[in-house]
C-alpha positions as CSV (number, residue, x, y, z in Angstrom):
1,M,63.3,221.0,214.3
2,I,60.7,218.5,215.4
3,G,59.7,217.5,218.9
4,S,57.1,217.0,221.6
5,V,56.0,218.8,224.7
6,R,53.1,216.6,225.4
7,G,54.7,214.3,227.9
8,T,54.8,211.4,225.3
9,S,56.6,211.0,222.1
10,S,53.3,212.1,220.5
11,H,51.1,211.5,217.5
12,Q,52.5,214.7,215.9
13,Y,56.1,213.6,215.6
14,N,58.0,210.4,216.3
15,P,61.4,210.5,218.0
16,M,63.1,208.8,215.0
17,M,64.8,210.9,212.2
18,I,66.4,210.1,208.9
19,L,68.9,212.4,207.2
20,A,69.5,211.3,203.6
21,E,71.4,212.5,200.6
22,K,69.2,214.3,198.1
23,D,69.0,211.4,195.6
24,T,68.7,208.5,198.1
25,T,66.2,205.9,197.2
26,E,65.0,202.7,198.9
27,D,67.9,200.8,197.4
28,N,70.7,203.3,196.9
29,G,72.3,206.3,198.6
30,G,73.6,207.4,201.9
31,C,71.4,208.0,204.9
32,Y,71.7,208.3,208.7
33,A,69.0,207.5,211.3
34,M,68.6,208.5,214.9
35,S,66.1,206.8,217.2
36,F,65.6,208.0,220.7
37,V,65.4,205.3,223.4
38,Y,63.0,207.4,225.5
39,S,59.2,207.9,225.7
40,G,58.6,211.5,226.8
41,N,59.3,215.0,225.5
42,F,62.0,215.1,222.9
43,Q,63.7,217.5,220.5
44,G,65.2,216.7,217.1
45,E,67.2,219.2,215.0
46,V,69.1,219.3,211.8
47,L,71.3,222.3,211.3
48,K,73.4,223.4,208.3
49,D,76.1,226.1,209.0
50,Q,78.0,228.6,206.8
51,Y,80.7,226.0,206.2
52,N,78.2,223.6,204.6
53,Q,78.5,221.3,207.6
54,T,75.4,219.4,208.7
55,R,74.7,218.4,212.3
56,M,71.8,216.2,213.5
57,L,70.8,216.2,217.2
58,L,68.2,214.2,219.1
59,G,67.6,214.5,222.8
60,V,65.4,215.7,225.7
61,Q,63.1,218.6,224.9
62,E,64.6,221.9,226.2
63,E,61.2,223.5,226.6
64,C,59.6,222.9,230.0
65,F,62.7,221.1,231.2
66,R,65.0,222.1,234.0
67,Y,66.8,219.5,236.2
68,P,68.9,221.0,238.9
69,L,70.9,218.4,240.8
70,E,71.5,218.3,244.6
71,A,74.9,217.1,245.9
72,G,75.2,213.4,245.1
73,E,72.4,213.3,242.6
74,T,73.0,211.9,239.1
75,F,71.2,212.6,235.8
76,Y,71.2,209.9,233.2
77,A,70.7,211.1,229.6
78,P,68.6,208.8,227.5
79,E,70.4,206.8,224.7
80,V,70.1,207.2,220.9
81,I,70.3,204.5,218.3
82,L,72.5,205.7,215.4
83,S,72.8,203.9,212.1
84,Y,74.3,204.7,208.7
85,T,74.3,203.0,205.3
86,D,75.2,203.9,201.8
87,Q,72.7,201.3,200.5
88,G,69.4,203.2,200.8
89,M,66.4,203.4,203.0
90,N,65.5,199.7,203.0
91,R,68.9,198.8,204.4
92,L,68.7,201.6,207.0
93,S,65.3,200.4,208.2
94,Q,66.6,196.8,208.4
95,N,69.5,198.0,210.5
96,L,67.1,199.6,212.9
97,H,64.7,196.6,212.9
98,S,67.5,194.3,213.8
99,C,68.8,196.5,216.5
100,I,65.4,196.9,218.1
101,R,64.5,193.2,217.8
102,H,67.8,191.9,219.2
103,H,69.1,194.6,221.5
104,I,66.0,196.7,222.7
105,C,63.2,194.1,223.0
106,R,63.7,191.5,225.7
107,G,62.0,188.7,227.6
108,K,59.9,185.7,226.5
109,Y,58.4,187.4,223.4
110,K,61.7,188.9,222.1
111,T,61.8,186.3,219.3
112,E,58.7,184.2,220.0
113,V,55.7,184.4,217.7
114,R,52.9,186.3,219.4
115,P,49.5,184.7,220.1
116,V,46.6,185.4,217.6
117,L,44.1,187.4,219.7
118,V,40.6,188.9,219.4
119,N,40.1,192.2,221.3
120,S,36.6,192.8,222.7
121,W,36.5,196.6,222.0
122,E,35.0,196.8,218.6
123,A,32.9,193.7,219.3
124,A,31.2,195.0,222.5
125,Y,32.7,198.4,223.6
126,F,31.5,198.9,227.2
127,D,28.5,196.5,226.8
128,F,29.4,193.0,228.0
129,T,28.9,190.4,230.7
130,G,31.0,187.4,231.7
131,E,28.6,185.2,229.7
132,T,28.9,187.3,226.5
133,L,32.7,187.3,226.8
134,Y,32.7,183.5,227.4
135,N,30.6,183.1,224.2
136,L,33.1,185.3,222.3
137,A,35.9,183.0,223.6
138,K,34.0,179.9,222.5
139,E,33.7,181.3,219.0
140,A,37.4,182.3,219.1
141,K,38.3,178.7,220.0
142,S,36.3,177.3,217.1
143,L,38.2,179.6,214.7
144,G,41.6,178.8,215.9
145,I,42.2,182.1,217.8
146,D,44.6,181.8,220.8
147,M,43.5,184.6,223.1
148,L,40.6,186.7,224.2
149,V,41.4,190.3,225.3
150,L,38.9,192.1,227.5
151,D,39.2,195.8,226.7
152,D,37.9,198.8,228.7
153,G,35.0,198.6,231.1
154,W,35.8,195.6,233.4
155,F,36.8,197.7,236.5
156,G,35.3,200.1,239.0
157,K,32.2,202.0,237.9
158,R,33.2,202.0,234.2
159,D,30.3,201.9,231.7
160,D,31.5,204.9,229.7
161,D,34.5,207.1,229.6
162,N,33.4,209.5,232.3
163,S,34.2,207.5,235.4
164,G,36.2,204.6,237.0
165,L,39.8,205.2,235.9
166,G,42.0,204.7,239.0
167,D,39.7,202.1,240.5
168,W,41.5,199.0,239.4
169,Y,39.2,196.4,241.1
170,V,37.0,194.0,239.2
171,N,33.4,195.0,238.6
172,E,32.0,191.6,239.5
173,A,28.4,192.8,239.3
174,K,28.9,193.6,235.7
175,L,30.7,190.4,234.9
176,G,28.3,188.3,237.0
177,E,31.3,186.4,238.4
178,T,34.9,186.9,239.5
179,L,37.5,187.7,236.9
180,G,39.5,184.7,238.1
181,G,36.4,182.5,237.5
182,L,35.8,183.9,234.0
183,V,39.4,183.5,233.1
184,K,39.4,179.9,234.3
185,R,36.3,179.1,232.2
186,V,37.9,180.7,229.2
187,N,41.2,178.9,229.8
188,D,39.3,175.6,230.1
189,L,38.2,176.2,226.5
190,G,41.9,176.3,225.5
191,V,41.9,180.1,225.1
192,K,44.3,182.5,226.8
193,F,43.1,185.7,228.5
194,G,44.2,189.3,228.4
195,I,43.0,192.6,229.8
196,W,43.2,196.4,229.0
197,I,44.5,198.9,231.5
198,E,45.2,202.6,231.6
199,P,47.2,203.0,234.8
200,E,48.5,206.5,234.2
201,M,45.0,208.0,234.2
202,I,42.3,209.0,236.7
203,S,38.6,209.9,236.5
204,E,37.3,212.6,238.8
205,D,34.3,210.3,239.3
206,S,36.4,207.6,241.0
207,D,37.0,206.4,244.6
208,L,40.7,207.0,244.0
209,Y,40.2,210.7,243.1
210,R,37.9,211.2,246.0
211,E,40.5,209.8,248.3
212,H,43.6,211.3,246.7
213,P,42.7,214.3,244.5
214,D,46.3,215.6,244.9
215,W,47.6,212.5,242.9
216,A,46.3,214.1,239.7
217,L,48.4,216.6,237.7
218,T,46.6,219.9,238.2
219,I,47.8,223.5,238.8
220,P,46.5,224.9,242.1
221,G,43.8,227.6,241.5
222,R,43.2,226.7,237.9
223,K,40.5,224.5,236.3
224,P,42.2,221.4,234.7
225,V,42.1,220.4,231.1
226,R,39.8,217.3,231.0
227,S,40.9,215.8,227.7
228,R,38.8,212.6,227.1
229,N,37.1,213.3,230.5
230,Q,40.1,212.3,232.5
231,L,43.1,213.6,234.3
232,V,46.7,212.3,234.4
233,L,48.2,210.8,237.6
234,D,51.5,212.2,238.8
235,F,53.8,209.3,238.0
236,S,56.8,211.4,239.1
237,R,55.7,210.5,242.7
238,K,56.7,207.1,244.0
239,E,53.7,206.8,246.2
240,V,51.4,207.2,243.2
241,V,53.2,204.6,241.2
242,D,53.2,202.3,244.3
243,G,49.5,202.7,244.8
244,I,48.5,202.0,241.2
245,F,51.0,199.1,240.9
246,G,49.5,197.6,244.1
247,Q,46.0,197.6,242.5
248,I,47.0,196.2,239.1
249,S,49.2,193.5,240.6
250,A,46.3,192.4,242.9
251,V,44.2,191.8,239.7
252,L,47.1,190.0,237.9
253,D,47.8,187.8,241.0
254,N,44.3,186.6,241.2
255,A,43.6,185.6,237.6
256,N,45.7,183.9,234.9
257,I,46.2,187.0,232.8
258,E,48.8,186.4,230.0
259,Y,48.5,189.7,228.1
260,V,48.1,193.3,229.1
261,K,47.2,196.2,226.7
262,W,48.7,199.3,228.4
263,D,46.9,202.4,227.1
264,M,47.4,206.1,227.5
265,N,44.7,208.2,225.9
266,R,45.7,211.8,226.4
267,S,48.6,214.2,226.6
268,L,50.0,215.7,229.8
269,M,48.7,219.1,230.7
270,D,48.6,221.2,233.9
271,V,52.0,219.9,234.8
272,F,52.5,220.7,238.5
273,S,53.6,218.4,241.3
274,V,53.2,219.1,245.0
275,M,56.2,217.0,245.8
276,T,58.8,218.6,243.4
277,K,60.8,221.7,244.2
278,D,61.5,222.4,240.6
279,Q,58.6,221.9,238.2
280,G,61.0,221.5,235.3
281,R,61.7,218.0,236.5
282,V,58.2,216.7,236.5
283,M,57.8,215.5,232.9
284,Y,61.2,213.8,233.0
285,D,60.5,212.2,236.4
286,Y,57.1,211.1,235.1
287,V,58.8,209.0,232.4
288,L,61.1,207.5,235.1
289,G,58.0,206.6,237.1
290,L,56.4,205.0,234.1
291,Y,59.6,202.9,233.4
292,D,59.7,202.0,237.1
293,F,56.2,200.6,236.9
294,L,56.8,198.7,233.7
295,D,60.1,197.3,235.1
296,R,58.3,195.9,238.1
297,M,55.7,194.4,235.7
298,V,58.1,192.6,233.5
299,N,60.1,191.3,236.5
300,R,57.2,190.2,238.5
301,Y,55.4,188.6,235.5
302,P,58.1,187.5,233.1
303,D,55.7,185.5,230.9
304,L,53.3,188.4,230.5
305,L,53.0,189.9,227.1
306,I,52.5,193.7,227.3
307,E,51.3,195.7,224.3
308,G,51.9,199.5,224.5
309,C,49.3,201.9,223.3
310,S,48.7,205.7,223.5
311,G,45.4,206.3,221.6
312,G,47.1,204.1,219.1
313,G,50.7,205.1,218.1
314,G,51.1,208.2,220.3
315,R,53.9,206.6,222.3
316,F,55.6,204.4,219.7
317,D,59.3,204.6,220.5
318,A,62.3,202.5,221.3
319,G,62.0,203.3,225.0
320,M,58.6,201.7,225.3
321,L,59.8,198.7,223.2
322,Y,62.3,197.8,226.0
323,Y,59.3,197.0,228.2
324,T,56.5,196.2,225.6
325,P,57.8,194.3,222.6
326,Q,54.8,195.4,220.6
327,I,52.8,198.7,220.3
328,W,49.3,199.2,218.9
329,C,50.1,201.1,215.6
330,S,46.9,203.2,215.5
331,D,43.3,203.3,216.7
332,N,42.5,203.6,213.0
333,S,42.1,200.0,212.0
334,D,40.9,200.6,208.4
335,A,43.0,198.4,206.2
336,I,43.6,200.9,203.5
337,D,44.6,203.7,205.9
338,R,46.8,201.1,207.7
339,L,48.8,200.6,204.5
340,R,50.1,204.1,204.9
341,I,50.4,204.0,208.7
342,Q,52.3,200.7,208.7
343,Y,54.4,201.9,205.7
344,G,55.5,204.9,207.6
345,T,56.1,203.0,210.8
346,S,58.3,200.5,209.0
347,F,61.0,203.2,208.4
348,G,62.0,203.0,212.0
349,Y,60.4,200.0,213.7
350,P,60.1,196.2,212.9
351,V,57.0,194.4,211.8
352,S,57.1,192.4,215.1
353,A,56.5,195.6,217.0
354,M,53.4,196.7,215.1
355,G,50.1,195.9,216.7
356,A,47.7,195.2,213.7
357,H,44.2,193.6,213.7
358,V,41.5,192.6,211.2
359,S,38.5,194.8,212.0
360,A,34.8,194.9,211.0
361,V,33.2,196.3,207.8
362,P,31.9,198.9,207.4
363,N,35.0,200.0,209.3
364,H,34.2,201.8,212.5
365,Q,36.5,204.7,211.8
366,T,36.0,205.3,208.1
367,G,32.9,203.3,207.0
368,R,35.0,201.8,204.3
369,I,34.1,198.2,203.1
370,T,37.2,196.2,202.4
371,P,37.5,192.4,201.5
372,L,38.2,190.2,204.5
373,H,41.2,188.7,202.6
374,T,42.7,192.2,202.2
375,R,42.2,193.0,205.8
376,G,44.0,189.8,206.7
377,V,47.0,190.5,204.4
378,V,47.4,194.0,205.9
379,A,47.2,192.8,209.5
380,M,49.7,190.0,208.9
381,S,52.4,192.7,208.5
382,G,52.1,193.2,212.2
383,T,51.3,191.1,215.3
384,F,48.0,189.9,213.8
385,G,44.7,189.5,215.5
386,Y,41.0,190.5,215.3
387,E,39.0,193.4,216.5
388,L,35.4,192.6,215.6
389,D,32.4,190.6,216.8
390,L,33.2,187.0,215.7
391,L,29.5,186.0,216.4
392,K,28.3,188.3,213.6
393,L,30.5,186.6,210.9
394,T,28.8,184.5,208.3
395,E,29.9,180.8,208.0
396,E,31.8,181.7,204.8
397,E,33.7,184.4,206.7
398,K,34.4,182.1,209.6
399,D,36.0,179.6,207.2
400,E,38.1,182.4,205.7
401,V,39.2,183.5,209.2
402,R,40.3,179.9,209.9
403,S,42.3,179.9,206.7
404,Q,43.9,183.3,207.5
405,I,45.0,182.0,210.9
406,R,46.5,178.8,209.3
407,E,48.3,181.0,206.8
408,F,49.6,183.4,209.4
409,R,51.0,180.6,211.6
410,K,52.8,179.2,208.5
411,Y,54.4,182.6,207.7
412,A,54.8,184.0,211.3
413,P,58.5,183.1,211.9
414,L,59.4,184.6,208.5
415,I,57.3,187.7,209.2
416,Q,58.7,188.2,212.6
417,N,62.4,187.6,211.9
418,G,62.9,188.2,208.1
419,R,64.2,191.3,206.3
420,Y,61.4,193.8,205.5
421,Y,61.4,195.6,202.1
422,R,59.1,198.5,201.0
423,L,58.6,197.9,197.3
424,T,56.2,200.8,196.5
425,D,55.1,204.1,198.1
426,P,51.4,203.8,198.9
427,F,51.2,207.7,198.9
428,K,52.2,207.8,195.3
429,S,51.4,204.4,193.7
430,E,48.1,202.8,192.8
431,I,49.5,199.6,194.4
432,C,51.0,199.1,197.9
433,A,53.6,196.2,197.9
434,W,56.0,195.0,200.5
435,E,58.1,191.9,201.0
436,I,59.7,189.9,203.7
437,V,62.8,187.8,202.9
438,G,64.3,185.1,205.0
439,N,67.7,185.9,206.3
440,S,69.3,183.2,204.1
441,Q,67.2,184.2,201.1
442,E,65.5,180.8,201.1
443,E,61.9,182.0,201.6
444,V,60.0,185.1,200.5
445,L,56.5,186.5,201.2
446,L,55.3,189.1,198.8
447,N,52.2,191.2,199.8
448,V,50.3,193.5,197.5
449,V,47.1,195.6,197.9
450,M,45.5,197.4,194.9
451,E,44.7,200.9,196.2
452,E,43.0,201.9,192.9
453,I,41.2,200.2,190.0
454,H,40.6,201.7,186.6
455,G,39.0,200.8,183.3
456,N,41.3,199.0,180.8
457,M,43.8,198.3,183.5
458,T,47.2,197.2,182.3
459,V,49.2,194.5,184.1
460,N,51.2,195.7,187.1
461,Y,54.6,194.2,187.8
462,V,56.1,194.2,191.3
463,Q,59.9,194.0,191.4
464,L,61.1,192.1,194.4
465,R,64.3,192.8,196.4
466,G,66.9,190.9,198.3
467,L,66.8,187.6,196.4
468,E,69.7,185.5,195.0
469,E,69.8,186.3,191.3
470,T,70.9,182.9,190.1
471,A,68.5,180.9,192.4
472,M,65.2,179.5,191.3
473,Y,62.1,180.3,193.5
474,K,58.8,178.3,193.4
475,E,55.6,180.1,194.2
476,Q,53.8,177.7,196.5
477,S,50.2,178.2,195.5
478,T,50.7,177.9,191.7
479,G,53.9,175.8,191.5
480,K,55.4,178.2,189.0
481,V,59.1,178.7,189.2
482,Y,60.9,182.0,188.6
483,S,64.6,183.0,188.8
484,G,65.6,185.5,191.4
485,A,66.8,187.8,188.5
486,A,63.4,187.6,186.8
487,L,61.5,188.5,190.0
488,M,63.8,191.4,190.8
489,H,64.3,192.9,187.4
490,G,61.2,191.8,185.4
491,G,58.9,191.7,188.4
492,M,55.9,189.5,189.5
493,P,52.9,190.1,187.3
494,L,49.6,190.8,189.1
495,P,46.2,189.7,187.9
496,A,44.1,192.3,186.1
497,E,40.9,191.7,188.0
498,F,37.7,193.6,188.7
499,G,37.0,194.6,192.3
500,E,38.0,197.2,194.8
501,Y,41.0,196.8,197.2
502,R,42.0,193.4,196.1
503,A,45.0,191.9,197.8
504,Y,47.5,189.2,196.8
505,Q,50.0,187.2,198.8
506,Y,52.7,185.1,197.1
507,H,55.0,182.7,199.0
508,F,58.2,181.7,197.3
509,V,60.6,179.0,198.4
510,R,64.1,178.6,196.9
511,E,64.4,175.4,194.9
């Protein structure tokens, strides 16, 4: 059994399960998948009985759940995506990817390539002004970046994580101007603008809490758990959802905001609602309130791109992807750690849904130093963007960023819509390799990162998948031509080079 009682699908377990035959590999064997189209508490089970029959179940978490219905009330059970293949894990993942891209995601960005953005968080954290943001946008424009995203700290009295959540009005004193004015200045550069919000949370040091302390989830007579110095708003109550939506929409109505990063940085605790007769309903109704808010957002702002986030991937599920076509994979942006994070995510979710950025070195989470090229290759297997101070890059690094963006734009339709193949297991192999193949097998992008380097290294060969065996494929940077059979059975030889964490990217086009 796996599951969550945290109010979200959680960092601990994801509401997607695979049941496979013992000898199933990436390319052969029978396997089933279940993916829950829901973003709250869940329970997944696999049971084998005395008759050697196996049953797999996925649904709402039984613990902390009770939902008595009054006369005339209806309860709608969330849906589950079910898939089976006898052709291994890669095919199973491709089935799920296709289903989510075409039948869960919706709106303008369902199939459209996402803008390349720079997020201000690791560039400035809470320390910024309108002028420093404008300078960051100017640098972004010079590098070919499409959008500047203003992260935490633009609202209320919010200079650290102890205050301000719930006060969704612009801190014009901090910016030195209106948000609408700053956005217009940035737009005039030819750069789009986005903002970060955390609508489900409230700080006790906020005007909203002083006015409506009952809006927070707390148990009467008990001290609340203040994870990350904040409390959770009771989104099971319509008046709470209405109040926060009114604040957020007032900001969006008065500035040309084209992207929103929707964050949620803690789990639900102290689950008690003054408005609900049966407390077992609260967590389920909370998710309905969340969906109601998001539904209003996507209908009122149909051209708005929303990225989901919950301390990274703590609410990465098919339910959220109905409203937010991409989700920030992890707050760990280290490129080598991301190899494993994105590998695991790929079993159930498409590349187009994975928020991934190039971050600074030494990395702010691990201190690891990784080549800029490697960071770019890893981030391209996601929505692609930057999370660093562009103004601190050397001229050589800026030229490389421009080159990365040109390369990404060239590959973006293939990355977003092609068939994804895991070629190695980064938990077991010294190389991490993955591939994206065009749906008609006419184009292939092979990506490889060397996780380990040794003395007297032998040549590594990466065997591709999903090509037409009799077709000839030209590698675009070298002009060398290979048969599909050679690439799949012999493999692509990798250079035996010195240097840690080298990455290689090969683009093949069918002759």
